[in-house]
C-alpha atoms as an extended CHARMM CRD file, in Angstrom:
* protein
*
       290  EXT
         1         1  MET       CA            120.4310000000      287.3520000000        4.6520000000  PROA      1               0.0000000000
         2         2  ILE       CA            117.5540000000      287.5090000000        7.1330000000  PROA      2               0.0000000000
         3         3  ARG       CA            118.2890000000      284.9970000000        9.8940000000  PROA      3               0.0000000000
         4         4  LYS       CA            116.0860000000      285.8790000000       12.8650000000  PROA      4               0.0000000000
         5         5  ALA       CA            112.3680000000      285.3710000000       13.3570000000  PROA      5               0.0000000000
         6         6  VAL       CA            110.3620000000      286.6720000000       16.3140000000  PROA      6               0.0000000000
         7         7  LEU       CA            107.3860000000      284.5570000000       17.3850000000  PROA      7               0.0000000000
         8         8  PRO       CA            105.0820000000      286.4110000000       19.8120000000  PROA      8               0.0000000000
         9         9  VAL       CA            103.2910000000      283.6630000000       21.7670000000  PROA      9               0.0000000000
        10        10  ALA       CA            102.4950000000      285.4840000000       25.0090000000  PROA      10              0.0000000000
        11        11  GLY       CA             98.7530000000      286.0240000000       24.4780000000  PROA      11              0.0000000000
        12        12  PHE       CA             96.0420000000      284.4390000000       26.6130000000  PROA      12              0.0000000000
        13        13  GLY       CA             94.2170000000      282.8110000000       23.7010000000  PROA      13              0.0000000000
        14        14  THR       CA             90.8470000000      283.9680000000       25.0120000000  PROA      14              0.0000000000
        15        15  ARG       CA             89.0040000000      282.9920000000       21.8220000000  PROA      15              0.0000000000
        16        16  MET       CA             89.8190000000      279.3460000000       22.5770000000  PROA      16              0.0000000000
        17        17  LEU       CA             88.8460000000      279.2920000000       26.2670000000  PROA      17              0.0000000000
        18        18  PRO       CA             88.3900000000      277.2440000000       28.3810000000  PROA      18              0.0000000000
        19        19  ILE       CA             91.0640000000      274.8460000000       27.0570000000  PROA      19              0.0000000000
        20        20  THR       CA             93.6420000000      277.6590000000       26.7970000000  PROA      20              0.0000000000
        21        21  LYS       CA             93.3610000000      278.2030000000       30.5590000000  PROA      21              0.0000000000
        22        22  VAL       CA             95.7880000000      275.2910000000       30.9430000000  PROA      22              0.0000000000
        23        23  VAL       CA             97.0960000000      274.5980000000       27.4130000000  PROA      23              0.0000000000
        24        24  PRO       CA             98.7440000000      277.3560000000       25.3400000000  PROA      24              0.0000000000
        25        25  LYS       CA             96.7870000000      277.8270000000       22.1090000000  PROA      25              0.0000000000
        26        26  GLU       CA            100.0450000000      277.3050000000       20.1950000000  PROA      26              0.0000000000
        27        27  LEU       CA            100.2390000000      273.7480000000       21.5740000000  PROA      27              0.0000000000
        28        28  LEU       CA             96.7300000000      272.7090000000       20.6050000000  PROA      28              0.0000000000
        29        29  PRO       CA             97.0680000000      269.6930000000       18.2810000000  PROA      29              0.0000000000
        30        30  ILE       CA             96.4840000000      269.7240000000       14.5540000000  PROA      30              0.0000000000
        31        31  LEU       CA             96.4280000000      265.9350000000       14.1600000000  PROA      31              0.0000000000
        32        32  ASN       CA             99.4930000000      264.6930000000       16.0950000000  PROA      32              0.0000000000
        33        33  ARG       CA            101.5040000000      267.9360000000       16.0170000000  PROA      33              0.0000000000
        34        34  PRO       CA            100.9040000000      271.2530000000       17.7840000000  PROA      34              0.0000000000
        35        35  VAL       CA            100.0000000000      274.4110000000       15.8990000000  PROA      35              0.0000000000
        36        36  ILE       CA            103.3680000000      275.9900000000       16.6770000000  PROA      36              0.0000000000
        37        37  GLU       CA            105.2920000000      273.2080000000       14.9190000000  PROA      37              0.0000000000
        38        38  TYR       CA            103.5790000000      274.0130000000       11.6190000000  PROA      38              0.0000000000
        39        39  VAL       CA            104.6320000000      277.6460000000       12.0910000000  PROA      39              0.0000000000
        40        40  VAL       CA            108.2090000000      276.7180000000       13.0160000000  PROA      40              0.0000000000
        41        41  ASN       CA            108.4400000000      274.4090000000       10.0010000000  PROA      41              0.0000000000
        42        42  GLU       CA            107.5480000000      277.3300000000        7.7300000000  PROA      42              0.0000000000
        43        43  VAL       CA            110.1880000000      279.5210000000        9.3780000000  PROA      43              0.0000000000
        44        44  ILE       CA            112.9270000000      276.8710000000        9.1000000000  PROA      44              0.0000000000
        45        45  GLU       CA            112.0150000000      275.9520000000        5.5030000000  PROA      45              0.0000000000
        46        46  SER       CA            112.2490000000      279.6520000000        4.6130000000  PROA      46              0.0000000000
        47        47  GLY       CA            115.9160000000      279.7430000000        5.6220000000  PROA      47              0.0000000000
        48        48  PHE       CA            115.8270000000      281.1650000000        9.1630000000  PROA      48              0.0000000000
        49        49  ASP       CA            118.1160000000      279.6240000000       11.7730000000  PROA      49              0.0000000000
        50        50  SER       CA            117.4510000000      281.7870000000       14.8630000000  PROA      50              0.0000000000
        51        51  LEU       CA            114.0230000000      281.8470000000       16.5290000000  PROA      51              0.0000000000
        52        52  ILE       CA            113.0920000000      284.2520000000       19.3160000000  PROA      52              0.0000000000
        53        53  PHE       CA            109.9590000000      283.3740000000       21.2980000000  PROA      53              0.0000000000
        54        54  VAL       CA            108.2070000000      286.1200000000       23.2550000000  PROA      54              0.0000000000
        55        55  ILE       CA            106.4740000000      284.1840000000       26.0210000000  PROA      55              0.0000000000
        56        56  SER       CA            104.4770000000      284.8750000000       29.1800000000  PROA      56              0.0000000000
        57        57  TYR       CA            103.6930000000      282.9690000000       32.3720000000  PROA      57              0.0000000000
        58        58  GLY       CA            102.5170000000      279.4450000000       31.5470000000  PROA      58              0.0000000000
        59        59  LYS       CA            103.9730000000      279.4300000000       28.0240000000  PROA      59              0.0000000000
        60        60  GLU       CA            107.2760000000      277.7170000000       28.9090000000  PROA      60              0.0000000000
        61        61  ALA       CA            105.8480000000      274.4490000000       27.5730000000  PROA      61              0.0000000000
        62        62  ILE       CA            106.2450000000      275.8470000000       24.0460000000  PROA      62              0.0000000000
        63        63  LEU       CA            110.0050000000      276.0390000000       24.5730000000  PROA      63              0.0000000000
        64        64  ASP       CA            110.0280000000      272.6100000000       26.2350000000  PROA      64              0.0000000000
        65        65  TYR       CA            108.4330000000      271.0820000000       23.1380000000  PROA      65              0.0000000000
        66        66  PHE       CA            111.4920000000      271.9750000000       21.0410000000  PROA      66              0.0000000000
        67        67  ASP       CA            114.0540000000      271.3190000000       23.7810000000  PROA      67              0.0000000000
        68        68  VAL       CA            115.9870000000      268.0930000000       24.3690000000  PROA      68              0.0000000000
        69        69  ASP       CA            114.2660000000      265.5780000000       26.6750000000  PROA      69              0.0000000000
        70        70  LEU       CA            116.9960000000      263.1620000000       27.7220000000  PROA      70              0.0000000000
        71        71  GLY       CA            114.6770000000      261.1130000000       29.9330000000  PROA      71              0.0000000000
        72        72  LEU       CA            112.1740000000      260.4670000000       27.1510000000  PROA      72              0.0000000000
        73        73  LYS       CA            114.9260000000      259.6370000000       24.6590000000  PROA      73              0.0000000000
        74        74  GLN       CA            116.4790000000      257.1370000000       27.0610000000  PROA      74              0.0000000000
        75        75  PHE       CA            113.0580000000      255.5880000000       27.7250000000  PROA      75              0.0000000000
        76        76  LEU       CA            112.3940000000      255.1080000000       24.0010000000  PROA      76              0.0000000000
        77        77  ALA       CA            115.9030000000      253.8320000000       23.2970000000  PROA      77              0.0000000000
        78        78  GLU       CA            115.7110000000      251.2010000000       26.0540000000  PROA      78              0.0000000000
        79        79  ARG       CA            112.4450000000      249.9070000000       24.6620000000  PROA      79              0.0000000000
        80        80  LYS       CA            113.7560000000      249.8120000000       21.0770000000  PROA      80              0.0000000000
        81        81  LYS       CA            111.1460000000      252.2860000000       19.8410000000  PROA      81              0.0000000000
        82        82  GLU       CA            113.3800000000      253.5860000000       17.0560000000  PROA      82              0.0000000000
        83        83  LYS       CA            110.6730000000      255.2980000000       14.9850000000  PROA      83              0.0000000000
        84        84  LEU       CA            109.3520000000      257.2580000000       17.9550000000  PROA      84              0.0000000000
        85        85  LEU       CA            112.8860000000      258.1610000000       19.0020000000  PROA      85              0.0000000000
        86        86  GLN       CA            113.6340000000      259.4330000000       15.5110000000  PROA      86              0.0000000000
        87        87  LEU       CA            110.4210000000      261.4890000000       15.5890000000  PROA      87              0.0000000000
        88        88  ILE       CA            111.4040000000      263.1410000000       18.8850000000  PROA      88              0.0000000000
        89        89  GLU       CA            114.9480000000      263.8560000000       17.6780000000  PROA      89              0.0000000000
        90        90  GLU       CA            113.6170000000      265.4920000000       14.4970000000  PROA      90              0.0000000000
        91        91  ILE       CA            111.5730000000      267.8990000000       16.6250000000  PROA      91              0.0000000000
        92        92  GLU       CA            114.4850000000      268.6610000000       18.9590000000  PROA      92              0.0000000000
        93        93  GLU       CA            116.8480000000      269.3650000000       16.0670000000  PROA      93              0.0000000000
        94        94  LYS       CA            114.5310000000      271.6740000000       14.1090000000  PROA      94              0.0000000000
        95        95  ILE       CA            115.7780000000      274.9490000000       15.6090000000  PROA      95              0.0000000000
        96        96  LYS       CA            119.4850000000      275.7340000000       15.4760000000  PROA      96              0.0000000000
        97        97  TYR       CA            119.3730000000      278.7800000000       17.7770000000  PROA      97              0.0000000000
        98        98  LEU       CA            116.4250000000      279.1470000000       20.1670000000  PROA      98              0.0000000000
        99        99  SER       CA            116.0240000000      282.0200000000       22.6030000000  PROA      99              0.0000000000
       100       100  SER       CA            113.1630000000      283.5730000000       24.5210000000  PROA      100             0.0000000000
       101       101  ILE       CA            112.1530000000      286.6540000000       26.4290000000  PROA      101             0.0000000000
       102       102  ARG       CA            109.2470000000      287.0600000000       28.8220000000  PROA      102             0.0000000000
       103       103  GLN       CA            106.4980000000      289.6250000000       28.3480000000  PROA      103             0.0000000000
       104       104  LYS       CA            105.3620000000      289.9900000000       31.9450000000  PROA      104             0.0000000000
       105       105  VAL       CA            102.1650000000      291.9210000000       31.2090000000  PROA      105             0.0000000000
       106       106  PRO       CA            100.2110000000      291.5140000000       27.9290000000  PROA      106             0.0000000000
       107       107  GLN       CA            100.2190000000      294.9450000000       26.2900000000  PROA      107             0.0000000000
       108       108  GLY       CA             99.5390000000      294.1580000000       22.6570000000  PROA      108             0.0000000000
       109       109  LEU       CA            101.4360000000      292.8810000000       19.6470000000  PROA      109             0.0000000000
       110       110  GLY       CA            103.4660000000      296.0640000000       19.2840000000  PROA      110             0.0000000000
       111       111  HSD       CA            104.8090000000      295.7090000000       22.8140000000  PROA      111             0.0000000000
       112       112  ALA       CA            105.5640000000      291.9940000000       22.2840000000  PROA      112             0.0000000000
       113       113  VAL       CA            107.6780000000      292.7620000000       19.2040000000  PROA      113             0.0000000000
       114       114  LEU       CA            109.4910000000      295.5550000000       21.0530000000  PROA      114             0.0000000000
       115       115  MET       CA            110.4330000000      293.0810000000       23.8030000000  PROA      115             0.0000000000
       116       116  ALA       CA            112.6510000000      291.2800000000       21.2680000000  PROA      116             0.0000000000
       117       117  GLU       CA            114.7360000000      294.3410000000       20.3530000000  PROA      117             0.0000000000
       118       118  ARG       CA            117.9120000000      293.3860000000       22.2460000000  PROA      118             0.0000000000
       119       119  LEU       CA            117.8490000000      289.8400000000       20.8650000000  PROA      119             0.0000000000
       120       120  VAL       CA            117.2230000000      290.9770000000       17.2930000000  PROA      120             0.0000000000
       121       121  GLY       CA            119.8910000000      293.6780000000       17.2480000000  PROA      121             0.0000000000
       122       122  ASP       CA            120.5240000000      295.8940000000       14.2440000000  PROA      122             0.0000000000
       123       123  GLU       CA            119.3950000000      293.6580000000       11.3910000000  PROA      123             0.0000000000
       124       124  PRO       CA            116.1970000000      292.9510000000        9.4560000000  PROA      124             0.0000000000
       125       125  PHE       CA            114.0060000000      290.2550000000       10.9610000000  PROA      125             0.0000000000
       126       126  ALA       CA            110.6840000000      288.4840000000       10.5650000000  PROA      126             0.0000000000
       127       127  VAL       CA            107.6670000000      288.4610000000       12.8590000000  PROA      127             0.0000000000
       128       128  VAL       CA            105.4640000000      285.3620000000       12.6660000000  PROA      128             0.0000000000
       129       129  LEU       CA            102.2550000000      284.9410000000       14.6370000000  PROA      129             0.0000000000
       130       130  GLY       CA            101.8170000000      281.5740000000       16.2820000000  PROA      130             0.0000000000
       131       131  ASP       CA             98.1500000000      280.9830000000       15.4590000000  PROA      131             0.0000000000
       132       132  ASP       CA             98.1870000000      281.8440000000       11.7450000000  PROA      132             0.0000000000
       133       133  LEU       CA             99.0540000000      278.8280000000        9.5930000000  PROA      133             0.0000000000
       134       134  VAL       CA             99.7770000000      279.2040000000        5.8920000000  PROA      134             0.0000000000
       135       135  ASP       CA             99.8650000000      276.0960000000        3.7410000000  PROA      135             0.0000000000
       136       136  ALA       CA            101.9150000000      277.1810000000        0.7330000000  PROA      136             0.0000000000
       137       137  ASP       CA            104.6290000000      275.9280000000       -1.6020000000  PROA      137             0.0000000000
       138       138  PRO       CA            107.0070000000      277.6890000000       -1.4520000000  PROA      138             0.0000000000
       139       139  PRO       CA            106.3290000000      278.7390000000        2.1670000000  PROA      139             0.0000000000
       140       140  CYS       CA            104.7280000000      282.1310000000        2.6980000000  PROA      140             0.0000000000
       141       141  LEU       CA            107.8000000000      283.5690000000        4.4500000000  PROA      141             0.0000000000
       142       142  LYS       CA            110.0530000000      282.3960000000        1.6370000000  PROA      142             0.0000000000
       143       143  GLN       CA            107.8070000000      284.1470000000       -0.8830000000  PROA      143             0.0000000000
       144       144  MET       CA            108.0980000000      287.3180000000        1.2060000000  PROA      144             0.0000000000
       145       145  ILE       CA            111.8850000000      287.0770000000        1.3340000000  PROA      145             0.0000000000
       146       146  GLU       CA            111.9660000000      286.8690000000       -2.4550000000  PROA      146             0.0000000000
       147       147  VAL       CA            109.8470000000      290.0330000000       -2.6200000000  PROA      147             0.0000000000
       148       148  HSD       CA            112.1500000000      291.6990000000       -0.0950000000  PROA      148             0.0000000000
       149       149  LEU       CA            115.2190000000      290.8100000000       -2.1650000000  PROA      149             0.0000000000
       150       150  LYS       CA            113.4890000000      292.2040000000       -5.2350000000  PROA      150             0.0000000000
       151       151  LEU       CA            112.8540000000      295.5130000000       -3.4750000000  PROA      151             0.0000000000
       152       152  GLU       CA            115.9520000000      295.8510000000       -1.2740000000  PROA      152             0.0000000000
       153       153  THR       CA            117.8500000000      297.9760000000       -3.8120000000  PROA      153             0.0000000000
       154       154  LYS       CA            115.5430000000      300.8300000000       -2.8230000000  PROA      154             0.0000000000
       155       155  SER       CA            116.7060000000      303.3450000000       -0.2060000000  PROA      155             0.0000000000
       156       156  PRO       CA            115.8300000000      303.2780000000        2.6000000000  PROA      156             0.0000000000
       157       157  PRO       CA            115.4440000000      299.4640000000        2.5840000000  PROA      157             0.0000000000
       158       158  PRO       CA            111.8340000000      298.2570000000        2.6430000000  PROA      158             0.0000000000
       159       159  SER       CA            109.7180000000      296.2300000000        5.0180000000  PROA      159             0.0000000000
       160       160  VAL       CA            107.2540000000      293.6420000000        3.6710000000  PROA      160             0.0000000000
       161       161  ILE       CA            103.8940000000      292.6190000000        5.1350000000  PROA      161             0.0000000000
       162       162  ALA       CA            101.7570000000      289.6580000000        4.0720000000  PROA      162             0.0000000000
       163       163  LEU       CA             98.2850000000      290.5640000000        2.7930000000  PROA      163             0.0000000000
       164       164  GLU       CA             95.1510000000      288.5900000000        2.0700000000  PROA      164             0.0000000000
       165       165  LYS       CA             91.9200000000      289.7000000000        0.4280000000  PROA      165             0.0000000000
       166       166  VAL       CA             89.0420000000      289.1460000000        2.8620000000  PROA      166             0.0000000000
       167       167  ALA       CA             85.2840000000      289.4480000000        2.5420000000  PROA      167             0.0000000000
       168       168  PRO       CA             84.0650000000      293.0550000000        3.0080000000  PROA      168             0.0000000000
       169       169  GLU       CA             82.0380000000      292.0310000000        6.0680000000  PROA      169             0.0000000000
       170       170  ASP       CA             85.2280000000      290.6940000000        7.7500000000  PROA      170             0.0000000000
       171       171  VAL       CA             87.4220000000      293.8040000000        7.4790000000  PROA      171             0.0000000000
       172       172  SER       CA             86.6520000000      294.7930000000       11.0910000000  PROA      172             0.0000000000
       173       173  LYS       CA             88.6560000000      291.7630000000       12.2920000000  PROA      173             0.0000000000
       174       174  TYR       CA             91.9630000000      292.8990000000       10.7380000000  PROA      174             0.0000000000
       175       175  GLY       CA             94.3820000000      295.6910000000       10.0620000000  PROA      175             0.0000000000
       176       176  ILE       CA             93.4020000000      296.9360000000        6.5920000000  PROA      176             0.0000000000
       177       177  VAL       CA             95.7730000000      298.6910000000        4.1830000000  PROA      177             0.0000000000
       178       178  GLU       CA             95.3890000000      301.3030000000        1.4880000000  PROA      178             0.0000000000
       179       179  GLY       CA             98.0260000000      301.3660000000       -1.2310000000  PROA      179             0.0000000000
       180       180  GLU       CA             98.9420000000      301.3280000000       -4.8750000000  PROA      180             0.0000000000
       181       181  LEU       CA             99.7950000000      298.2860000000       -6.9710000000  PROA      181             0.0000000000
       182       182  VAL       CA            103.4560000000      298.4540000000       -8.0720000000  PROA      182             0.0000000000
       183       183  ASP       CA            103.9560000000      294.8910000000       -9.3220000000  PROA      183             0.0000000000
       184       184  GLU       CA            102.0290000000      291.6520000000       -9.4800000000  PROA      184             0.0000000000
       185       185  GLY       CA            100.6690000000      291.0550000000       -5.9810000000  PROA      185             0.0000000000
       186       186  ILE       CA            102.8340000000      293.8410000000       -4.4840000000  PROA      186             0.0000000000
       187       187  PHE       CA            101.4200000000      297.0810000000       -3.0740000000  PROA      187             0.0000000000
       188       188  ARG       CA            103.1770000000      300.2000000000       -1.7740000000  PROA      188             0.0000000000
       189       189  ILE       CA            101.2490000000      300.8070000000        1.4490000000  PROA      189             0.0000000000
       190       190  ARG       CA            100.1710000000      304.3800000000        2.1530000000  PROA      190             0.0000000000
       191       191  ARG       CA             97.8040000000      303.8930000000        5.0800000000  PROA      191             0.0000000000
       192       192  VAL       CA             96.9580000000      301.2550000000        7.6890000000  PROA      192             0.0000000000
       193       193  VAL       CA             93.6570000000      301.2030000000        9.5740000000  PROA      193             0.0000000000
       194       194  GLU       CA             93.2340000000      298.8800000000       12.5540000000  PROA      194             0.0000000000
       195       195  LYS       CA             89.9200000000      296.9650000000       12.5050000000  PROA      195             0.0000000000
       196       196  PRO       CA             87.8110000000      299.5050000000       10.5930000000  PROA      196             0.0000000000
       197       197  SER       CA             84.0880000000      299.1920000000       10.0380000000  PROA      197             0.0000000000
       198       198  PRO       CA             83.0790000000      298.0290000000        6.5350000000  PROA      198             0.0000000000
       199       199  GLU       CA             82.0450000000      301.6110000000        5.7730000000  PROA      199             0.0000000000
       200       200  GLU       CA             85.4180000000      303.0750000000        6.8350000000  PROA      200             0.0000000000
       201       201  ALA       CA             87.7050000000      300.3740000000        5.3890000000  PROA      201             0.0000000000
       202       202  PRO       CA             89.9730000000      301.7170000000        2.6180000000  PROA      202             0.0000000000
       203       203  SER       CA             90.1040000000      298.2680000000        0.9440000000  PROA      203             0.0000000000
       204       204  ASN       CA             89.6450000000      294.5830000000        1.7050000000  PROA      204             0.0000000000
       205       205  LEU       CA             93.4080000000      293.9010000000        1.8550000000  PROA      205             0.0000000000
       206       206  ALA       CA             94.0090000000      292.5220000000        5.3370000000  PROA      206             0.0000000000
       207       207  ILE       CA             97.2990000000      292.1390000000        7.1880000000  PROA      207             0.0000000000
       208       208  ILE       CA             97.9310000000      288.5710000000        8.3390000000  PROA      208             0.0000000000
       209       209  GLY       CA            100.5500000000      287.2710000000       10.7450000000  PROA      209             0.0000000000
       210       210  ARG       CA            103.7120000000      287.4930000000        8.6090000000  PROA      210             0.0000000000
       211       211  TYR       CA            106.0570000000      290.4990000000        8.5590000000  PROA      211             0.0000000000
       212       212  ILE       CA            109.6190000000      291.3310000000        7.5000000000  PROA      212             0.0000000000
       213       213  PHE       CA            110.8170000000      294.4850000000        9.2630000000  PROA      213             0.0000000000
       214       214  GLN       CA            113.8440000000      296.7030000000        9.2170000000  PROA      214             0.0000000000
       215       215  PRO       CA            115.1790000000      297.2720000000       12.7660000000  PROA      215             0.0000000000
       216       216  VAL       CA            114.0440000000      300.9160000000       12.6380000000  PROA      216             0.0000000000
       217       217  ILE       CA            110.5790000000      299.5800000000       13.5650000000  PROA      217             0.0000000000
       218       218  PHE       CA            111.7740000000      299.4660000000       17.1840000000  PROA      218             0.0000000000
       219       219  ASP       CA            112.2570000000      303.2460000000       17.2510000000  PROA      219             0.0000000000
       220       220  TYR       CA            108.6470000000      303.7550000000       16.2260000000  PROA      220             0.0000000000
       221       221  LEU       CA            107.2940000000      301.0970000000       18.5930000000  PROA      221             0.0000000000
       222       222  LYS       CA            108.7070000000      303.2530000000       21.4160000000  PROA      222             0.0000000000
       223       223  ARG       CA            106.7390000000      306.2900000000       20.2230000000  PROA      223             0.0000000000
       224       224  ILE       CA            103.2260000000      304.9480000000       19.8650000000  PROA      224             0.0000000000
       225       225  PRO       CA            100.5650000000      305.5040000000       22.5480000000  PROA      225             0.0000000000
       226       226  LYS       CA             98.3040000000      302.7900000000       23.8860000000  PROA      226             0.0000000000
       227       227  THR       CA             95.0280000000      302.1970000000       22.0510000000  PROA      227             0.0000000000
       228       228  PHE       CA             92.3580000000      300.4630000000       24.1320000000  PROA      228             0.0000000000
       229       229  GLY       CA             95.0430000000      299.4610000000       26.6290000000  PROA      229             0.0000000000
       230       230  GLU       CA             97.4580000000      297.9750000000       24.0780000000  PROA      230             0.0000000000
       231       231  TYR       CA            100.3390000000      299.0380000000       21.8530000000  PROA      231             0.0000000000
       232       232  GLN       CA             99.2440000000      298.3310000000       18.2900000000  PROA      232             0.0000000000
       233       233  LEU       CA            101.8730000000      297.1930000000       15.7820000000  PROA      233             0.0000000000
       234       234  THR       CA             99.8740000000      298.8690000000       13.0140000000  PROA      234             0.0000000000
       235       235  ASP       CA            100.3180000000      302.2680000000       14.7170000000  PROA      235             0.0000000000
       236       236  ALA       CA            104.1080000000      301.9210000000       14.4910000000  PROA      236             0.0000000000
       237       237  ILE       CA            103.8250000000      300.8320000000       10.8580000000  PROA      237             0.0000000000
       238       238  GLN       CA            101.8240000000      303.9580000000       10.0620000000  PROA      238             0.0000000000
       239       239  LEU       CA            104.4340000000      306.1570000000       11.7780000000  PROA      239             0.0000000000
       240       240  MET       CA            107.1330000000      304.5600000000        9.6220000000  PROA      240             0.0000000000
       241       241  ILE       CA            105.0960000000      305.2530000000        6.4810000000  PROA      241             0.0000000000
       242       242  ASP       CA            104.5550000000      308.8750000000        7.5440000000  PROA      242             0.0000000000
       243       243  ALA       CA            108.3130000000      309.2340000000        8.0960000000  PROA      243             0.0000000000
       244       244  GLY       CA            109.0530000000      308.0660000000        4.5480000000  PROA      244             0.0000000000
       245       245  TYR       CA            110.0750000000      304.4660000000        5.2020000000  PROA      245             0.0000000000
       246       246  PRO       CA            108.7950000000      302.1900000000        2.4110000000  PROA      246             0.0000000000
       247       247  ILE       CA            106.3520000000      299.5060000000        3.5320000000  PROA      247             0.0000000000
       248       248  TYR       CA            105.1280000000      297.0130000000        0.9370000000  PROA      248             0.0000000000
       249       249  GLY       CA            102.2950000000      294.5410000000        1.1290000000  PROA      249             0.0000000000
       250       250  TYR       CA            102.4400000000      291.2050000000       -0.6500000000  PROA      250             0.0000000000
       251       251  CYS       CA             99.4250000000      289.0540000000       -1.4950000000  PROA      251             0.0000000000
       252       252  PHE       CA            100.9620000000      285.6370000000       -0.8890000000  PROA      252             0.0000000000
       253       253  GLN       CA            100.0520000000      282.4310000000       -2.7090000000  PROA      253             0.0000000000
       254       254  GLY       CA             98.6530000000      279.7900000000       -0.3820000000  PROA      254             0.0000000000
       255       255  LYS       CA             95.8710000000      279.0110000000        2.0820000000  PROA      255             0.0000000000
       256       256  ARG       CA             95.7700000000      280.7400000000        5.4630000000  PROA      256             0.0000000000
       257       257  LEU       CA             94.1830000000      279.0010000000        8.4360000000  PROA      257             0.0000000000
       258       258  ASP       CA             93.3940000000      280.9800000000       11.5890000000  PROA      258             0.0000000000
       259       259  THR       CA             93.6860000000      278.4900000000       14.4580000000  PROA      259             0.0000000000
       260       260  GLY       CA             92.9740000000      281.1370000000       17.0990000000  PROA      260             0.0000000000
       261       261  ASN       CA             89.2080000000      280.5450000000       17.0700000000  PROA      261             0.0000000000
       262       262  PRO       CA             87.1170000000      277.3250000000       17.1830000000  PROA      262             0.0000000000
       263       263  LYS       CA             85.8370000000      277.5940000000       13.6070000000  PROA      263             0.0000000000
       264       264  GLY       CA             89.2700000000      278.2550000000       12.1190000000  PROA      264             0.0000000000
       265       265  PHE       CA             90.8850000000      275.5800000000       14.2760000000  PROA      265             0.0000000000
       266       266  PHE       CA             88.3650000000      272.9710000000       13.1180000000  PROA      266             0.0000000000
       267       267  GLU       CA             88.9530000000      273.9910000000        9.4980000000  PROA      267             0.0000000000
       268       268  ALA       CA             92.7220000000      273.5780000000        9.9970000000  PROA      268             0.0000000000
       269       269  VAL       CA             92.2940000000      270.0670000000       11.4000000000  PROA      269             0.0000000000
       270       270  LEU       CA             90.1410000000      269.0550000000        8.4370000000  PROA      270             0.0000000000
       271       271  HSD       CA             92.5160000000      270.7130000000        5.9530000000  PROA      271             0.0000000000
       272       272  TYR       CA             95.5610000000      268.7810000000        7.1380000000  PROA      272             0.0000000000
       273       273  ALA       CA             93.5780000000      265.5680000000        7.5800000000  PROA      273             0.0000000000
       274       274  MET       CA             92.5880000000      265.7810000000        3.9180000000  PROA      274             0.0000000000
       275       275  LYS       CA             96.2790000000      266.0620000000        2.9530000000  PROA      275             0.0000000000
       276       276  ASP       CA             97.0180000000      262.6960000000        4.5940000000  PROA      276             0.0000000000
       277       277  PRO       CA             95.9060000000      259.8320000000        2.2810000000  PROA      277             0.0000000000
       278       278  GLN       CA             94.8910000000      257.5140000000        5.1360000000  PROA      278             0.0000000000
       279       279  LEU       CA             93.0910000000      260.1620000000        7.1640000000  PROA      279             0.0000000000
       280       280  ARG       CA             91.3910000000      261.4550000000        4.0360000000  PROA      280             0.0000000000
       281       281  GLU       CA             89.6960000000      258.0760000000        3.5540000000  PROA      281             0.0000000000
       282       282  VAL       CA             88.7210000000      257.9640000000        7.2380000000  PROA      282             0.0000000000
       283       283  LEU       CA             87.1810000000      261.4060000000        6.9440000000  PROA      283             0.0000000000
       284       284  ARG       CA             85.3070000000      260.5650000000        3.7510000000  PROA      284             0.0000000000
       285       285  GLU       CA             83.8980000000      257.3810000000        5.2780000000  PROA      285             0.0000000000
       286       286  LEU       CA             82.8520000000      259.2740000000        8.3910000000  PROA      286             0.0000000000
       287       287  CYS       CA             81.0670000000      261.8830000000        6.2610000000  PROA      287             0.0000000000
       288       288  ARG       CA             79.2340000000      259.1180000000        4.3780000000  PROA      288             0.0000000000
       289       289  THR       CA             78.0310000000      257.5170000000        7.6120000000  PROA      289             0.0000000000
       290       290  LEU       CA             76.8900000000      260.8520000000        8.9930000000  PROA      290             0.0000000000
């Protein structure tokens, strides 16, 4: 059973400046809940009970959001605000085991994942990016676990990466994979190219922010050189492939929303507003008046 999920949330969020100068991008609100709560909900609903946050200076507020606030609870209880108190307690009780480690200097996603090695230990684990939301039923991570269980009889045991088909003109924004189809929606990955030009891209299958890794990934994260000042997770993945470790890509079922840029964030707000019956009518009326 895969129990631990690593959430790298140490980045500056430069695509969302200037607001991210003072507010972590993971705490920007999608309606009345922060982005990170949607991500955590997916992790919890997929069966994980231990979350490891990789944070940096100024990101402690993410941990505070899920921690117990005795002062606020007492304030709400004294004023008989039972519904609000219940709402706060639901948030505080979401995560059974919460831990964190600080990435002092941003050095890329590969370095952030490596920071979690001692907390992960010698067991398979998930990596979930804090600005990629996936609205799916069942949750994206749960779909990936089912794929992992389907493939785990292979030796050595596999890792699984979430994939999404993107427009050819967008391949330069992602890590792009080349592989062979082995089952419905499942590819055996042979090559990973980080942010290729449309002319150099081996496909339009893009890696998105969901991974299930075997702990051997840490050995390869220690071997990769810096690329443009950062340690790229995709470089370690390619080293694993070259060494014979099976890496599979899975085209998940669901809608991905990239909240790390203004356009994607706005789309996410509208998407979840349309799922709420009351807000949907407000939005429709607003569109009519505009």
